[in-house]
N, C-alpha and C positions, 0 to 999 in steps of 0.2 A: 582535132587540131594538131598540127605539127609544131612541136616545140623547137625553137632555135635558141642556142645558148652562146653567149659571148664570154668564153672563158669562165663560165659559171658565175660571173659577177652579176649579170642580168639575164634572167630567163624571160623570154618573150615570144610572142607570135606576131606575124605580120602577113596578112592575107588580103588578096584582092588588089584592084587597081582603082585609081581615081582619087577624089578628095580624101585626104587622110583624116581618120577618126581615131583619136587616142583615148583608150579606155583605162581608167585608173581605179583599182579596187580599194576597199576599206581595210581597217585593222583586222588582222588575223584571217585574212581572206587570200585569194590568189587570182591569177588571170582566168581561172576556170569559172569565176563569177560571170564571165561574159560569154559562156559557151552557147547561150541561147540567142544572143543578139548578133554575134559575129557572122553567122551564115546569112542573116537578113541584110546586114550591112553590105556584105560582098555581093549579094544578089541585087542590091540597090545601086551598085556601081561605085561603092566606096572602098577605100583601103582601110582595113581594121588593124590597129596596132595596140597590143595589150601587153603589159609587163607584170612580173612579180616584183613588188616593191622590196626595198632593202629589208632583209630579215624575214621575208615571206616566201612561200612557195618553194621554188627551186633556185631562187636568187641567193646571193651570198648572205650569210648570217654571222656577222662578227660576234664573238663572245665577249663583247665589251659593252656593259650596260650604258656607258656614257655616249655611245654612238646612236642610241635610240631616241632621237629627237626629230622634230619636223624639218629642221634645216638639213640634217644628214639625209633624210628621205628625199627631200627636195633636190639636193645635189645629185644623188644617185639617179633620180628620175630625169632631171634635165640633162645630165651627161649622156644617158641612154638616148634621149630624144635628139640631142645634137648629133649623135653618131648615126642616126637614121638618115640624116641629110635630106629632110623633107623640105621641099621648096614652095609649099603652099601654106596659106593660113590654116590653122588647125581647127577641127571640131573636137572639143574636149568633152568627154563624158566621165564624170567622177561620182563615185558612190561614197558617202560618209566621209572618211578621211581623204578619200580620193577627190571629193568635192573641195575640201580645204586646199589640197595641192593644186587643183585646177584654178581656184580663185587666186592663189598666190602667184601662179604662173601668169594669169591674165593681168594681174597688177604690175608685175615686174617686166613682162614682155607683151604689152597690149597689141603691138603691131603683128605679132605672130599668131594671134588667136582670132578666128572668125566668129566663133560662138561657143557657148557652153551648155551642156545639159547636166544639171546637178540633181542627183537622186538621194533623197534623205541626207542632204549635205551637213557636214559638221563644220561649224565656223566659230563656236564659242563654248567654253566650258560650262556656261550657264544652261546649255541645252541638255546636259547629261543629268540623268537621275541621281539623287543623293547616294544611292547604293553603289552605283558604278563609280562615282567620284571617290568614295571611300576606298574602293579597290585600287584606284590610282594613287592614293596617298600612302598605301602600304605595299610598295612594289616588291619588297623582298618576300613577303608572305604570298603575294599573288603569283610571283615567278615560281616559287616552290610548288604551289598548287598546280600550276600549268604543267610542270615537269612530271608530276605523279598522277594526275587525273587520267583515267583510261579513256581511249577514244570512244568506246561503246557508251560511256556515261554522257559524254558530250552529245553524241547522236541521240540518246534518249531524251535529254533535256531539250534539244532542238525540236523534238517531236511533240513536246508538251507546251502548250501556250494557253494560259487562262483566258485570253481574249479571242482565241480561235483565229488569230491573225496570220499565223504561219501555216501556209498551205503548201509545204514543200513535198516533193516526191521523196521516196526513200533514197533514191540515188543522190538527190540534191542535199539531203540531210547528211548522208555519208560523206560527200565531198566537203561540205562545210566543216564537219567534225574533223576530217583529215587535215584540212587547212589550218585549223586551230592547233592541232598537235604538231604539225611540221613547221609552224612559225616559231621563230625564236621566242622563248618565254619573256625576253626583255621587251617585247612589244607593249607590255603593260605600261612602260615608262613614256611612251611617245607623246601622250597627251597631258602629261603632268604639268608642264609649264608652257603650254602652247599659247602663243599670243591670240588675243581675241580679235577677230577680223570685223566685228560689228562696226567700229568707228570708220572703217575704210571701204565698206561695201558701196557707198555712194560713188566711189571712184571707178567702179567696174563698169565702164561704159561700153559693154559688149552684149549683144543679144543673148539672153540666158533663159532657158526653160528649167523651172524647178519642179520636180516630181517627188511626191512623198506618199508613204502609206499612212492612212488616217489613224491606224492603231500601232504606230511605232512605239515600242516599249524601251528603246535604247536612247533616242533623242526626243525631246518634247515636240509633238506635232505643231503646236502653235508657234514654235520658233521659226518654222519654215515660212509661215505667213508673214511674220515680221521681216524676214529676210527679203521676201519678194517686194515688200513695201520700200525697202531701202535701195534695192537695185534699180538703176535708172532705166534699163531696157530689159524688161522681164515679163514672162508669162508663167503660168503655173497650172498644175493639175494634182489634186489630191485623190488618191485611189482608195476607195472604201474597202473594208474587210481585208486590209493588207498591212503588214508590219514594216520592219526596218529594211527589208530587202525585196522591194517590189519587182526588181529586174529578175529575181529568181522565183518569187512566188506568183507573179502575174506577168510573165515575160511577153506574151502576145500583146497585152495592153501597152506595156512600156515600149516595146519595140516599135509599135505603130506610132506612138506619141513622138518618139525620137525621129523616125523617118519623116513624119509629117512636118515636124519642126525644121528639119534640114531642107525639105522641099520648099517650104515657105521662104527660107533664106535664099535659095537659088532663084526664086521668082523675084525677090527684091534686088538681087545682084543683076539679073537679066534686065530688069526695068531700068536700073541705074546705068547699065552699059549702053542701052539703046538711046539714051538721051543725048 
């Protein structure tokens, strides 16, 4: 992928032509999360647009802990999106926190969104395991830990999963570990006081595909089923033997699900136009 930088404020890629697909990564990740799906989207006739969120990857990383909240990330994301001057309704693909931002965008700008694919989406603090919630409650300790923990240790931990859910290649583990280390340690604060979207999910009247790994150890898998029940126009697919990042662990499966979903939407649009 060729990286394009806008004054180092937003690092992003934009490849291909056709219907725009906007890819939004999760916490402590980067646009490299989408390295497997971008070529398939381009080959399928889509334009793939992916960014590094505020404080992540090669995008700007303010050294102000107060900046690390969902509204700041949302503003950074929407400003970038507006500057792309996309004139077609968007296909949003969001993983984890990227799913949260996708839902927020669909709620605030419904006319700009054609559909969403949410991969292990985060929408409520109730989804998070008690241990991870404790990390969020003690940000100063967690930030210091992220500053000093070596990248090799993160890589090692990623390779050990008691559920055998994480089936990443050595290259994928190395990239994930690298993304953790180059993200601002203040990312720990992003979800501390994040609003619960559960009460407003019924307002997301946009075709949505929810995909998740059945062995997600980060977010409770049953929460995705509850989400699907609340979304008015939704379908879903649970991927067995897979954890929190199925787009990395099982890319061929996820890519096909995404492309098939988009194809079904084109068929609906064509039928509507022919009437």
